[in-house]
KETOR-339612 format. One record per residue (C-alpha): residue number from 1; residue in three letters; y, z, x. Coordinates in steps of 0.05 Angstrom, whole numbers, plus 5000, padded with zeros to 4 digits. Example, Ala and Ser with C-alpha at 12.3 -4.5 7.8 and 13.67 -1.06 7.14 Angstrom:
2
     k     r      y      z      x
     1   ALA   4910   5156   5246
     2   SER   4979   5143   5273
This chain:
209
     k     r      y      z      x
     1   MET   1554   8042   7563
     2   ARG   1513   8101   7588
     3   VAL   1441   8085   7608
     4   ARG   1391   8138   7588
     5   THR   1334   8150   7636
     6   GLU   1270   8191   7633
     7   ALA   1289   8226   7698
     8   LYS   1355   8250   7668
     9   ARG   1320   8272   7604
    10   ALA   1270   8312   7644
    11   GLU   1327   8344   7684
    12   ILE   1361   8364   7619
    13   LEU   1297   8394   7591
    14   ASP   1284   8434   7655
    15   THR   1355   8461   7656
    16   ALA   1356   8476   7581
    17   ALA   1290   8514   7587
    18   SER   1321   8560   7639
    19   VAL   1383   8572   7596
    20   PHE   1344   8586   7533
    21   LEU   1298   8635   7569
    22   GLU   1357   8671   7601
    23   GLN   1403   8674   7541
    24   GLY   1361   8662   7479
    25   PHE   1373   8606   7430
    26   GLU   1434   8635   7394
    27   ARG   1474   8652   7457
    28   ALA   1455   8589   7495
    29   SER   1507   8534   7489
    30   MET   1507   8460   7500
    31   SER   1568   8469   7545
    32   GLU   1529   8516   7591
    33   ILE   1470   8469   7594
    34   ALA   1515   8409   7608
    35   GLY   1551   8447   7662
    36   ARG   1486   8465   7698
    37   VAL   1461   8393   7692
    38   GLY   1526   8369   7722
    39   GLY   1550   8326   7666
    40   SER   1588   8328   7600
    41   LYS   1567   8350   7532
    42   GLY   1574   8277   7512
    43   THR   1518   8260   7560
    44   LEU   1475   8315   7531
    45   TYR   1486   8292   7460
    46   GLY   1467   8222   7482
    47   TYR   1397   8248   7492
    48   PHE   1393   8303   7439
    49   LYS   1433   8303   7374
    50   SER   1437   8379   7369
    51   LYS   1419   8444   7403
    52   GLU   1362   8452   7354
    53   GLU   1333   8384   7373
    54   LEU   1340   8401   7447
    55   PHE   1306   8468   7438
    56   ILE   1246   8439   7402
    57   ALA   1241   8385   7455
    58   VAL   1239   8439   7509
    59   VAL   1186   8479   7472
    60   MET   1142   8419   7457
    61   ALA   1148   8388   7527
    62   GLU   1111   8446   7559
    63   SER   1064   8454   7500
    64   ASP   1045   8381   7502
    65   LYS   1033   8384   7577
    66   GLN   0987   8444   7570
    67   LEU   0951   8432   7504
    68   ALA   0948   8358   7490
    69   PRO   0899   8344   7547
    70   LEU   0850   8395   7518
    71   PHE   0831   8350   7461
    72   ASP   0820   8292   7509
    73   GLU   0774   8338   7548
    74   LEU   0731   8350   7487
    75   ASP   0704   8280   7493
    76   ARG   0675   8299   7561
    77   GLN   0645   8365   7538
    78   PRO   0571   8376   7524
    79   ALA   0544   8362   7455
    80   ASN   0539   8437   7442
    81   LEU   0593   8450   7390
    82   ARG   0598   8524   7405
    83   ASP   0611   8513   7478
    84   ALA   0662   8459   7464
    85   LEU   0702   8503   7416
    86   ILE   0700   8562   7464
    87   PHE   0725   8515   7519
    88   ILE   0786   8493   7481
    89   GLY   0800   8563   7454
    90   GLU   0800   8594   7523
    91   ARG   0850   8546   7551
    92   ALA   0895   8544   7490
    93   ILE   0900   8620   7484
    94   ALA   0910   8629   7559
    95   TYR   0972   8583   7553
    96   LEU   0998   8615   7489
    97   LEU   0996   8684   7522
    98   THR   1040   8663   7581
    99   PRO   1109   8697   7583
   100   ASP   1146   8631   7573
   101   ALA   1104   8610   7513
   102   ILE   1112   8679   7481
   103   ALA   1187   8678   7493
   104   ALA   1193   8609   7461
   105   LEU   1152   8631   7400
   106   ARG   1195   8693   7391
   107   MET   1258   8649   7392
   108   VAL   1228   8602   7340
   109   VAL   1211   8660   7294
   110   SER   1279   8693   7302
   111   GLU   1316   8628   7285
   112   ALA   1270   8601   7231
   113   HIS   1310   8630   7173
   114   ARG   1376   8602   7199
   115   SER   1358   8529   7211
   116   ASP   1301   8479   7208
   117   ILE   1274   8501   7276
   118   GLY   1214   8535   7245
   119   GLN   1196   8473   7205
   120   ARG   1205   8427   7265
   121   TYR   1163   8472   7309
   122   PHE   1108   8476   7256
   123   GLU   1106   8401   7245
   124   ARG   1107   8382   7319
   125   GLY   1066   8441   7344
   126   ARG   1017   8480   7301
   127   HIS   1007   8427   7248
   128   ARG   0992   8374   7301
   129   GLY   0942   8422   7332
   130   ILE   0909   8434   7264
   131   GLN   0904   8359   7252
   132   ALA   0873   8346   7320
   133   MET   0823   8402   7310
   134   ALA   0808   8377   7240
   135   ALA   0791   8308   7267
   136   TYR   0744   8339   7318
   137   LEU   0710   8382   7265
   138   GLU   0702   8322   7220
   139   ALA   0666   8286   7276
   140   ALA   0622   8347   7285
   141   ARG   0605   8345   7211
   142   LYS   0585   8272   7217
   143   ALA   0539   8292   7274
   144   GLY   0507   8343   7228
   145   ARG   0534   8406   7262
   146   LEU   0580   8431   7206
   147   GLN   0576   8437   7131
   148   PRO   0620   8393   7087
   149   CYS   0688   8425   7080
   150   ASN   0763   8415   7079
   151   PHE   0771   8402   7153
   152   GLU   0845   8420   7157
   153   ILE   0832   8487   7124
   154   ALA   0772   8499   7169
   155   ALA   0815   8481   7230
   156   GLY   0868   8531   7208
   157   HIS   0815   8585   7200
   158   LEU   0787   8571   7269
   159   ILE   0855   8572   7304
   160   SER   0873   8637   7268
   161   LEU   0808   8669   7291
   162   MET   0821   8647   7362
   163   GLU   0890   8678   7361
   164   SER   0872   8741   7325
   165   GLU   0851   8788   7381
   166   TRP   0909   8775   7429
   167   LEU   0968   8736   7403
   168   PRO   0996   8784   7351
   169   SER   0996   8844   7398
   170   VAL   1028   8805   7454
   171   LEU   1078   8771   7408
   172   PHE   1102   8838   7379
   173   GLY   1106   8871   7447
   174   LEU   1052   8923   7438
   175   ALA   1035   8961   7501
   176   ARG   0971   8925   7521
   177   PRO   0951   8897   7588
   178   ALA   0946   8821   7595
   179   PRO   0874   8800   7581
   180   SER   0831   8775   7638
   181   ARG   0797   8708   7636
   182   ARG   0732   8743   7620
   183   GLU   0764   8781   7561
   184   ILE   0794   8717   7533
   185   ARG   0726   8681   7539
   186   GLU   0690   8738   7504
   187   SER   0741   8739   7447
   188   MET   0734   8663   7439
   189   GLN   0658   8672   7435
   190   ARG   0668   8722   7379
   191   ALA   0718   8677   7343
   192   VAL   0674   8616   7347
   193   ASP   0612   8654   7325
   194   VAL   0648   8679   7263
   195   PHE   0672   8608   7249
   196   LEU   0603   8578   7256
   197   ALA   0573   8633   7213
   198   ALA   0618   8608   7157
   199   TYR   0621   8533   7170
   200   GLY   0561   8516   7214
   201   ALA   0501   8475   7193
   202   HIS   0459   8538   7201
   203   ASP   0393   8507   7216
   204   LYS   0424   8475   7277
   205   ALA   0476   8529   7292
   206   ARG   0420   8578   7307
   207   ARG   0395   8531   7361
   208   GLY   0465   8527   7392
   209   ASN   0480   8456   7370
C-alpha cells in the first residue's frame, strides 16, 4: 500500500505548476508530470483523481499562500476601515497581476467551457474571497462603519472595483506597463472611496472611520 505524504504532494504540485505554465492545460499530460516527478501515473492519481483536480490544486496552492493571510492581517489593522480595505486591495491586486497568476487565470478561462474547471476555480477562489470579505464588511457594519446591505453583493462590488483599473488590461494582454506600487495604491484608494461613497455610514466615513 502506497503511503501518501505532504512532501510528495508538494513536489507534485511544484512540478505540475512548471508543466502547466510551460505547456498550458490542454497540452500538459499526467504522463509528463509523473515523469518529471520520477514516479508513475498511478502515484499521481493516488494524490489527484484527474488532471483538472491537479490543476485547480496548483492554482489554489499559490493563491492560498498569497491571499489567505491577508484576511488574518485585517485583525491587526487600524480601526480605520478605509485604510484596512486599501491594505488588502494593494496586496491582493499586486499578486493577481504577477505573470504566474495571470497565466493561471487565462488557462482557467480558456478551459471553463470544456470542463468544470471554471466552476471549481470560482468556488475555491473568487467565491471564497467574496465570502471572507463579506464577513469582514458585516463586522464593519456592526461597528457602525457601513450601511445595512447584502454583504456578499457589497463584497463583489468592492472586489470588482479593486480589479477594474489593472486586471482586465493585463489579462487581455494590452500593451501597458506593469503598475508601480504607488500606482496600485492610488487605484485602491479610488476604488475604496467609490465603495464607501455607496456603502459607507457617511457621517463616519467623512471622518475616515
